[in-house]
Structures are given as C-alpha cells and as structure tokens.
C-alpha positions as CSV (number, residue, x, y, z in Angstrom):
1,M,-0.1,0.4,0.2
2,S,1.4,3.3,-1.4
3,G,2.5,6.0,2.2
4,T,0.4,8.3,0.5
5,A,-2.5,6.6,-0.1
6,K,-5.8,7.0,1.6
7,L,-8.9,3.7,2.2
8,R,-11.8,4.3,3.3
9,S,-12.5,2.5,6.9
10,R,-14.5,-0.8,5.2
11,R,-11.8,-0.8,2.0
12,V,-8.7,-1.2,5.4
13,V,-11.1,-4.0,7.2
14,D,-11.5,-6.2,3.7
15,L,-7.3,-5.5,2.8
16,L,-6.8,-6.3,6.4
17,V,-9.0,-9.9,6.4
18,G,-7.5,-10.5,3.3
19,L,-3.9,-10.6,4.8
20,V,-4.9,-12.9,7.0
21,D,-6.3,-15.2,4.9
22,K,-3.8,-15.5,3.3
23,S,-1.3,-16.4,6.3
24,L,0.5,-12.7,5.8
25,L,-0.7,-10.9,8.9
26,L,-1.9,-12.5,12.3
27,Y,-4.9,-11.6,13.9
28,E,-4.4,-11.9,17.9
29,P,-7.2,-12.0,20.3
30,Q,-7.3,-9.4,23.5
31,P,-8.6,-10.4,26.7
32,S,-10.9,-7.1,26.9
33,G,-11.1,-4.6,23.8
34,P,-10.4,-5.8,19.9
35,G,-8.0,-7.9,18.5
36,R,-4.7,-6.8,16.9
37,Y,-3.3,-7.5,14.0
38,R,0.5,-8.1,14.0
39,L,2.6,-8.8,10.5
40,L,4.6,-11.9,10.3
41,E,8.7,-11.1,10.2
42,T,9.6,-11.8,7.2
43,T,6.3,-9.8,5.6
44,R,7.3,-7.3,7.6
45,Q,10.7,-7.5,6.0
46,F,9.0,-7.7,2.7
47,A,7.0,-4.5,3.0
48,R,10.3,-2.3,4.4
49,E,12.4,-3.8,1.2
50,K,9.3,-2.7,-0.8
51,L,8.9,0.8,1.3
52,R,12.7,1.5,0.4
53,A,12.8,0.9,-3.6
54,V,10.0,3.1,-4.0
55,G,11.4,5.9,-1.5
56,Q,8.7,5.4,0.9
57,E,10.7,4.2,3.6
58,K,11.2,7.7,6.0
59,A,7.6,9.2,5.1
60,A,6.1,5.4,6.7
61,Q,8.5,6.0,10.1
62,R,7.3,9.5,9.9
63,R,3.8,8.6,10.3
64,H,4.6,5.8,12.8
65,L,6.4,8.3,14.7
66,E,3.5,11.0,14.8
67,Y,0.8,8.7,15.6
68,F,2.6,7.4,18.5
69,L,3.7,10.9,19.8
70,T,0.1,12.1,19.6
71,L,-1.2,8.8,21.0
72,A,1.0,9.7,23.8
73,E,0.5,13.0,24.2
74,E,-3.2,12.4,24.1
75,A,-3.4,10.0,26.9
76,A,-0.7,11.2,29.4
77,P,-3.2,13.4,31.0
78,H,-5.4,10.4,32.1
79,L,-2.1,8.6,33.4
80,S,-2.2,10.7,36.8
81,A,-5.8,10.6,37.3
82,G,-9.7,10.0,36.3
83,A,-11.2,7.2,35.3
84,K,-9.5,6.6,32.2
85,Q,-6.4,6.0,34.2
86,G,-6.4,1.8,34.0
87,D,-7.5,1.9,30.2
88,R,-5.0,4.2,29.2
89,L,-2.0,2.6,31.4
90,R,-3.0,-0.4,30.1
91,Q,-3.3,0.6,26.6
92,F,0.6,1.9,26.7
93,E,1.1,-1.8,27.8
94,I,0.1,-2.9,24.7
95,E,2.0,-0.6,22.5
96,H,4.9,-0.8,24.4
97,D,6.8,-2.3,21.6
98,N,5.4,0.4,19.1
99,L,6.3,3.0,21.5
100,R,9.5,1.3,21.9
101,A,10.2,1.9,18.1
102,A,9.2,5.7,17.7
103,L,12.1,6.9,20.2
104,N,14.2,5.2,18.6
105,L,13.3,6.3,15.2
106,C,13.7,9.8,17.5
107,K,18.0,9.2,17.2
108,S,17.6,9.6,13.2
109,A,14.8,12.4,12.5
110,P,15.9,15.8,12.4
111,D,13.8,17.6,15.4
112,G,14.5,14.4,17.1
113,A,15.3,16.1,20.3
114,E,11.9,17.5,20.5
115,M,10.3,14.6,19.3
116,G,12.3,12.3,21.6
117,L,11.8,14.9,25.0
118,R,8.1,15.3,23.8
119,L,7.2,11.1,23.8
120,S,10.0,10.4,26.6
121,V,7.7,13.2,29.4
122,A,4.5,11.8,27.8
123,L,5.3,8.3,29.1
124,S,7.4,9.0,32.3
125,R,3.9,8.1,34.3
126,F,4.2,4.8,32.5
127,W,7.4,3.9,33.3
128,E,7.3,5.0,37.2
129,I,3.6,3.4,37.8
130,Y,4.8,0.1,35.5
131,G,8.3,-0.4,36.9
132,Y,10.1,0.4,33.6
133,F,12.7,2.3,35.4
134,T,15.6,1.4,33.6
135,E,14.4,1.1,30.2
136,G,12.7,4.9,30.8
137,R,16.1,6.2,32.3
138,A,17.9,4.9,28.9
139,A,15.3,6.5,26.5
140,L,15.5,9.8,28.7
141,A,19.5,9.8,27.9
142,A,19.1,9.4,24.5
143,A,16.7,11.9,24.0
144,L,18.5,14.4,26.5
145,S,21.8,14.1,24.6
146,L,20.2,15.3,21.2
147,P,21.2,18.2,19.9
148,G,18.0,20.5,20.5
149,D,17.8,24.7,20.5
150,R,16.2,27.3,23.0
151,Q,12.6,25.8,22.3
152,T,13.1,22.4,23.8
153,Q,14.4,24.0,27.6
154,G,11.5,23.7,28.8
155,L,10.6,19.8,27.9
156,R,14.5,18.9,28.7
157,G,14.3,20.9,32.2
158,E,10.9,18.6,32.5
159,A,12.7,15.3,30.8
160,L,15.6,15.6,33.5
161,N,13.2,15.7,36.2
162,T,11.3,12.6,35.5
163,A,15.5,11.1,34.8
164,A,15.9,12.0,38.5
165,G,12.4,10.6,39.6
166,L,13.4,7.3,38.3
167,A,17.2,7.4,39.5
168,R,16.1,7.8,42.9
169,M,13.3,4.8,42.5
170,Q,16.4,3.0,41.9
171,G,18.2,4.4,44.6
172,D,20.8,6.6,42.5
173,Y,20.9,9.4,44.2
174,S,24.3,10.9,42.5
175,A,22.5,11.1,39.2
176,A,19.7,12.0,40.9
177,R,20.6,15.2,42.1
178,E,23.1,15.8,38.9
179,Y,19.7,15.9,37.0
180,L,18.0,18.1,39.7
181,V,20.6,20.5,39.4
182,E,20.1,21.1,35.6
183,S,16.1,20.9,35.9
184,L,15.8,23.6,38.5
185,E,18.2,25.9,36.9
186,T,15.7,25.3,33.6
187,A,12.8,25.7,35.5
188,R,14.0,28.7,37.3
189,E,15.1,31.2,34.1
190,L,12.1,29.9,32.3
191,G,10.1,30.9,35.4
192,D,7.7,27.4,35.3
193,K,6.6,27.3,38.8
194,R,5.3,24.1,38.3
195,G,8.9,22.3,37.1
196,I,10.2,24.5,40.3
197,V,7.5,22.6,42.0
198,L,8.0,19.2,40.7
199,C,11.8,19.7,41.6
200,F,11.2,20.7,45.2
201,N,9.1,17.0,45.6
202,T,11.9,15.0,44.1
203,L,14.8,16.5,45.7
204,G,13.1,16.4,48.6
205,L,12.2,12.4,48.4
206,V,16.0,12.4,48.0
207,M,16.7,14.2,51.0
208,R,14.1,12.5,53.0
209,E,15.5,8.6,52.0
210,Q,19.1,9.8,52.7
211,G,18.2,11.0,56.3
212,D,18.3,14.9,55.7
213,Y,14.7,15.8,57.2
214,E,15.3,19.6,57.4
215,T,16.0,20.1,53.7
216,A,12.9,17.5,53.1
217,R,10.6,18.9,55.2
218,A,11.4,22.6,53.7
219,C,11.5,21.6,50.1
220,H,8.3,20.2,50.2
221,S,6.7,22.9,52.3
222,E,8.2,25.4,49.7
223,G,6.1,23.5,47.3
224,L,3.2,23.1,48.5
225,A,2.9,26.6,49.3
226,I,3.1,26.9,45.3
227,C,0.7,25.0,44.4
228,R,-1.7,25.7,47.0
229,A,-0.9,29.6,45.6
230,E,-1.5,28.3,42.3
231,D,-4.6,26.2,42.9
232,D,-3.0,22.8,42.0
233,S,-4.9,20.8,43.7
234,F,-2.6,17.2,42.2
235,G,0.3,18.8,43.3
236,V,-0.9,20.3,46.6
237,A,-1.6,16.4,47.4
238,H,1.4,14.9,46.6
239,C,3.6,17.7,48.4
240,L,0.9,16.7,51.4
241,N,1.8,12.8,51.1
242,S,5.8,13.5,51.1
243,L,5.5,15.9,54.3
244,G,3.0,13.3,55.6
245,L,6.1,11.0,54.9
246,V,9.0,12.9,56.9
247,A,6.9,12.7,59.9
248,Y,6.7,9.6,60.0
249,D,9.9,9.4,59.7
250,Q,10.4,11.5,62.5
251,R,7.5,10.1,64.6
252,D,5.2,13.1,64.9
253,F,2.7,10.4,64.0
254,P,-0.4,13.0,64.6
255,S,1.7,15.8,62.4
256,A,1.7,12.7,59.6
257,Q,-1.5,11.6,59.9
258,A,-3.2,15.0,59.3
259,F,-1.0,15.8,56.3
260,L,-2.0,12.2,54.9
261,S,-5.7,12.6,55.3
262,E,-5.8,15.9,54.1
263,G,-3.9,14.2,51.0
264,L,-6.1,11.7,50.5
265,M,-8.9,13.7,50.7
266,I,-7.7,15.8,47.6
267,S,-6.6,12.9,45.7
268,R,-10.3,10.9,45.9
269,D,-11.8,14.1,45.0
270,L,-9.9,14.4,41.6
271,D,-10.1,10.5,41.2
272,D,-6.5,10.0,41.5
273,R,-6.0,6.3,42.0
274,R,-2.3,6.1,42.7
275,G,-2.4,9.3,45.1
276,V,-5.4,7.3,46.8
277,A,-3.4,4.2,46.9
278,M,-0.4,5.9,48.0
279,S,-2.4,7.9,51.3
280,L,-3.6,4.3,51.9
281,S,-0.5,3.1,52.4
282,N,1.5,5.6,54.0
283,L,-2.2,6.2,57.1
284,G,-1.4,2.2,57.1
285,L,2.5,2.4,58.2
286,V,0.7,5.3,61.1
287,A,-1.5,2.9,62.0
288,N,0.9,0.1,63.0
289,E,2.9,2.4,65.0
290,Q,-0.2,3.8,66.9
291,G,-0.7,-0.4,67.5
292,D,-3.8,-0.6,65.0
293,L,-2.7,-3.4,63.0
294,D,-6.6,-4.1,62.2
295,A,-6.2,-0.8,60.3
296,A,-3.1,-0.6,59.1
297,R,-4.1,-4.1,57.4
298,A,-7.3,-2.2,55.9
299,W,-6.0,0.3,54.5
300,N,-2.6,-1.7,53.1
301,L,-4.7,-4.2,51.5
302,E,-7.4,-1.2,50.2
303,S,-3.7,0.1,48.5
304,L,-2.7,-2.7,47.5
305,N,-5.9,-3.8,45.7
306,L,-5.7,-0.4,43.5
307,C,-2.0,-0.7,42.8
308,R,-2.5,-4.0,41.2
309,E,-5.7,-2.8,39.4
310,M,-3.3,-0.1,37.8
311,G,-0.6,-2.5,37.4
312,D,1.6,0.1,40.1
313,R,4.4,-2.7,40.9
314,Y,6.6,-0.2,42.6
315,G,3.5,0.3,44.6
316,T,2.4,-3.1,45.0
317,A,5.7,-3.8,46.3
318,S,5.3,-1.3,49.1
319,C,2.1,-2.7,50.4
320,L,3.0,-6.4,50.3
321,N,6.0,-5.2,52.3
322,N,3.7,-3.4,55.0
323,L,1.7,-5.9,54.8
324,G,4.5,-8.5,55.5
325,L,5.6,-5.5,58.8
326,I,1.6,-6.0,59.9
327,A,0.9,-9.7,60.2
328,C,4.4,-10.1,62.2
329,N,3.7,-7.8,64.0
330,Q,0.4,-10.1,64.6
331,K,2.6,-13.0,65.1
332,D,1.7,-14.7,61.5
333,Y,5.2,-15.9,60.0
334,T,3.9,-17.6,57.6
335,S,2.0,-14.7,56.0
336,A,4.8,-12.0,57.0
337,R,7.1,-14.4,54.9
338,A,5.2,-15.0,52.1
339,F,4.5,-10.5,51.7
340,H,8.3,-10.1,52.0
341,D,9.0,-12.6,49.9
342,E,6.9,-11.4,46.7
343,S,7.7,-8.1,47.5
344,L,11.7,-8.8,47.3
345,A,11.1,-10.5,43.9
346,I,9.2,-7.6,42.3
347,R,11.9,-4.8,44.0
348,S,14.4,-7.2,42.2
349,E,13.0,-7.4,38.8
350,L,12.7,-3.1,38.8
351,G,16.2,-2.9,40.5
352,D,15.2,-0.8,43.2
353,K,18.3,-0.8,45.2
354,R,16.8,0.6,48.6
355,G,13.6,-1.6,48.6
356,I,15.5,-4.9,48.2
357,A,18.0,-3.5,51.2
358,M,14.4,-3.1,52.8
359,S,13.1,-6.4,52.5
360,L,16.7,-7.8,53.1
361,S,16.8,-6.7,56.5
362,N,12.8,-7.4,57.0
363,L,13.7,-10.8,55.9
364,G,16.5,-11.3,58.3
365,L,14.4,-10.1,61.2
366,M,12.1,-12.5,60.6
367,A,14.3,-15.5,60.4
368,R,15.8,-14.2,63.8
369,E,12.3,-14.7,65.1
370,Q,12.6,-17.7,63.5
371,G,15.8,-19.1,65.0
372,D,17.6,-18.9,61.7
373,Y,20.5,-17.2,62.7
374,D,23.0,-17.8,59.7
375,T,19.7,-16.4,57.7
376,A,19.1,-13.8,59.3
377,R,23.2,-12.4,59.3
378,E,23.1,-13.2,55.6
379,C,20.1,-11.1,55.0
380,H,21.1,-8.2,57.7
381,N,24.9,-7.6,56.3
382,E,23.5,-7.8,52.3
383,S,20.8,-5.2,53.1
384,L,23.6,-3.0,55.2
385,T,25.9,-3.2,52.7
386,I,23.2,-1.7,49.8
387,C,22.3,0.8,52.6
388,H,26.3,2.1,52.9
389,D,26.5,2.2,48.9
390,L,23.3,4.4,48.8
391,G,24.4,6.5,51.6
392,E,21.3,5.8,53.2
393,K,21.3,6.9,56.5
394,Y,18.1,5.7,58.0
395,G,18.6,2.5,56.6
396,I,22.1,1.7,57.5
397,S,20.1,2.6,61.5
398,E,17.4,0.1,60.7
399,V,19.9,-2.7,59.9
400,F,22.2,-2.0,63.0
401,A,19.4,-2.3,65.3
402,G,18.8,-5.6,63.6
403,L,22.0,-6.8,63.9
404,A,22.0,-5.9,67.8
405,H,18.7,-8.0,68.3
406,L,20.4,-11.0,66.4
407,A,23.4,-10.2,68.5
408,R,21.2,-10.6,71.8
409,S,19.4,-13.9,70.6
410,Q,22.7,-15.4,70.4
411,G,24.6,-13.7,73.6
412,Q,26.8,-12.0,72.5
413,F,25.9,-9.4,74.5
414,S,29.2,-6.4,74.4
415,R,28.2,-6.6,70.6
416,A,24.6,-6.1,70.9
417,A,25.0,-3.2,72.6
418,C,27.8,-1.5,70.9
419,L,25.6,-1.5,67.8
420,S,23.0,-0.5,69.8
421,G,25.2,2.9,70.7
422,A,25.7,2.8,67.1
423,V,21.7,3.1,66.1
424,G,21.7,5.9,69.0
425,A,23.9,8.4,67.5
426,L,23.0,7.5,64.0
427,R,18.9,8.7,64.7
428,D,20.2,11.4,66.6
429,S,22.4,12.8,63.7
430,V,19.4,12.4,61.6
431,G,17.0,13.4,63.3
432,A,15.3,10.6,63.1
433,P,14.3,8.7,66.8
434,L,13.1,5.2,67.4
435,S,9.7,4.4,67.1
436,P,7.1,3.3,70.0
437,S,7.6,-0.2,68.7
438,E,11.5,-0.2,68.2
439,R,11.3,2.1,72.1
440,R,9.6,-1.5,73.5
441,V,12.4,-3.6,71.9
442,L,15.1,-1.4,73.0
443,D,14.0,-1.2,76.2
444,G,13.7,-5.2,76.7
445,D,16.6,-5.4,74.9
446,L,18.5,-2.7,77.3
447,A,17.1,-5.0,80.9
448,L,18.4,-8.1,80.0
449,L,22.2,-6.4,78.2
450,Q,22.3,-4.8,81.3
451,T,21.7,-7.7,83.1
452,A,24.4,-10.3,81.6
453,L,27.2,-7.2,81.1
454,G,26.4,-5.3,84.7
455,E,25.4,-1.3,84.1
456,H,29.1,-0.3,83.8
457,G,29.5,-3.4,81.4
458,Y,26.8,-2.1,79.5
459,E,27.4,1.6,79.4
460,A,31.3,1.0,78.2
461,A,30.0,-1.1,75.1
462,W,27.1,1.2,74.6
463,E,29.4,4.0,74.8
464,E,32.1,2.6,72.6
465,G,29.4,1.6,69.9
466,R,27.7,5.5,70.1
467,V,31.1,7.5,69.4
468,M,32.2,5.0,66.7
469,T,32.5,6.8,62.6
470,L,29.5,5.1,60.2
471,E,32.5,4.1,58.5
472,K,33.4,2.2,61.7
473,A,30.3,1.3,62.6
474,V,29.7,-0.2,59.1
475,E,32.8,-2.3,59.2
476,F,32.2,-3.5,63.7
477,A,28.9,-4.7,62.4
478,L,29.5,-6.4,59.0
479,G,32.5,-8.1,60.9
480,D,32.8,-12.1,62.5
481,P,30.8,-12.2,66.0
482,A,31.0,-15.1,68.4
483,P,28.2,-17.7,68.9
484,T,24.8,-18.6,70.9
485,R,21.2,-17.8,72.6
486,T,17.5,-16.0,72.0
487,P,14.9,-14.0,69.8
488,G,12.9,-10.0,69.4
489,G,12.5,-7.1,67.6
490,A,10.7,-4.5,65.0
491,L,10.2,-4.7,61.0
492,R,11.1,-2.0,58.3
493,N,8.2,-0.2,56.4
494,G,8.2,0.7,52.4
495,S,6.9,4.2,52.3
496,H,5.0,4.2,49.6
497,R,5.7,7.6,47.1
C-alpha cells in the first residue's frame, strides 16, 4: 500500500481480512477490547524493502512516530488521575513495542530532540507506575543527548526531572541530584513554577531517603506553598503525602496523619487512584506504629488492590512489604514471609536498590524470630552493604538495630550493646527518633543487656558504639561475631511515594 494512499475504513477492513486469509498477517484476540493485527517478521522485512525501493520508508517511519507521539500525549494526562487511568495505562502496555520503536526513530529524525523529549515526558508516568525504571532512564538519556535549541529547553527541564525521579526509585541518588540541579536551574530560568515544584518534590524525596529531614521538609513545604498559590490540587496532594512521610520518619504521628488524611481527601476528589493508593498505604504505616493493626491491614489491602488494578509494581511491592510488617506484628510469620518474599521478588525485577535493602532487612528480622540466625545475618549483611553504598543512613540504622537484636539473641551481649549505641548516634544525627515499636524492643533489650553485662559493662560497650564513625560502625557490624542464644525485634516499613 502506498505511503500516501488513503483508503475508506471499510476497504481497510477488507484488506486486513484478506491478508489474514493469505497468512501474511496474524490476528490476535485480546482479553479485553478489540483484537490486534501483527505482521509476520518475513512479511515485515519484505514490506520494508518495498517501501525503501519506492522511496517511502522515511515517510512511513515519520507517520509512525507522529501517530504514537500523538497517542502518548493525548493519553498522558489520564495517567495521573481520572476514570480512564487504568485503561490508558493498559493501552500503553499493549502499544509498548510501538512506543519503543517511535522513541528509536527520534534518534534519526531532523527534529529528534524535540520529538524524543516530548515522547519521553508523555511516557514518564507509565514508566514509573509499571516499573520500567531502567528502560525509561535509557530512553531519557538518549533524548537528552540529542542536540536541541531554546524551544526544547522547557521539555528538557521536565525530562531531567523525570530522569531524576526514576534514578531515585532505583536508589541512584548521585545521578538524581545531578539531574535535579540542571532541571531546577532550567525551571527557574524559564519562570516555570510547575517545574520548580516538581524539582522540589523529587529533591525532598531524595533528601528524606538519605536522612536529611530538615532539607526534605523545606523542599516539600516550599512546593506545597507554590501549589496552593497556583490552585494546583494534584500538586498539593502529592506535597502533603511527602510531608506526611517526613513527619512519619520523625515519629510525629499526629502531623503525619493530618498531612496524609488531607492528601487522601484531595486525591479522592481528583479521582487520582495512584495518589489514593499512596496515601492509604502510608496511613497504614502510621496506624501500625500506633498499634491499630486491623486498620493498618485494611489501609494497605485497599492500597494493594488499587496498585494491582493499575499495574503499579512499585506500589504493589511497598504494600506487600507493609503487609508483611503487620503480619509479623500479629505473629503470623507464614503470611509475613510470603508477603516479604513477593515484595523482594518485585523489587529485584525493578532494580529498586533501596526497596531490596528494606525487604532483606525485614526478612533478616523474620529469620531471627524463627531462630534461623545464619539466614538472618546473611540478609542483614546484604541489606547493610546496599544501604551503605546508597548513603541511606536511616536504612543503615535499621540494619544496625536488626544486627543488635540478632547479637542479643545469640548471647553476644557486648556486641549487641555496641550496635545499640551506634543506632542511637545515627538516629540522633539524622533527626529520626525511635518509633514506639522500636522503643519497646530496645527497652526489653536494655534490661537484658544490663543484667548480662552489669551497668558499667553495658555503658562502656554502648558508648563505644555511640562514638564510632559511620565507616567504623559499618565495618564492625559486618565483622565476624561469635555464636549462641534467643529472639525479639522491629520490622522496617515500605513508605509509598
């Protein structure tokens, strides 16, 4: 068929049926929606050679690129909220190979920088929700490397912020900060308030995950002020969720609940299903820390159902992690193990380093609860190595706590006291006090360690850990301990950004 020929829809249908009858085209029924037609690879190659022979290959490629760019840009607003959110996400997944081909065509198009940036920005929410972090980062890097002009500057700033968000989700904080510096600079130069808010929110998430709560709160508060002034309800809801997480980490549960509840209400009004899922999951974390395990489970199950309906694998992994935490608090270790195993499997597929470390830490605590000390130590050590590589101080402190409980369970009392001192020093340095559940465990350990070591022996070991540098404490924690004894501990949550 000629590149410029226009056919009536009925004629197109007749041609497609004829090609199927001749086994030149395959018809594939879909579980929902209309079926799809697919060329056999030999037919595709033959058709491409014919197009090339008549000088129509470039024109056909251009129409393909323009068609899928239009499809992506028209669908993109529905990926964040609304009744069509799930349908549009599924449409992107169905058309994924065509969208990949369109991105590839941008590399050789005369206006490839603009087209590539537009398409990458339109696909960003899809990559984030479906967990295509590595693929999205590669596509963004390719689009950002193409030579552009001033007209593409705004698009470039948005693409840089998207790249930063995906890098953060994989725990690549140095790359995320690099992208954010240029993105924020571009947004300020253009007076792009929405771009500034996006940068603040992503930077705040990075800072929170690295334990800099003061900077994180300042970023999210400034973003919230801009969103309220601009009457940007979607932005307001996401800033509130982020502020709720900072308050949660700092054990200010009343503020966390207030931020998250307001964000949930706004997200429900907007029909932003992903925003609803995030707020529900995080409210579940607060309920769990306040001892309301039934409410915590209900919040997270509702969030999990939404995430699974949307195909949000990142959110699904967080909810599964939290449900594992709740099940463990309910002493249902079989369910807890299943939840944590599934969460770890998803996070491993996504390349989510921080999430992997979190799941390993929780599996280590589970193993200790069940008396499998060798597995517990392996899980904690692997988690600690990842957290240390990421510079994730809060995560390091939680692994130290897990290893302290393990040492106490095995009768290594001086080691347990030393690691407890390191936990206290690290939590003080990042401004994240112990949660009520952590405090209960620590108080129980404290009494046992003081009895075993005597007051003076305990204080000396605890102080030794407290004054250690971070590097020395990590080296000590990973070092070879000596054996023997019994269990008790606090699990690690999967906050949902």
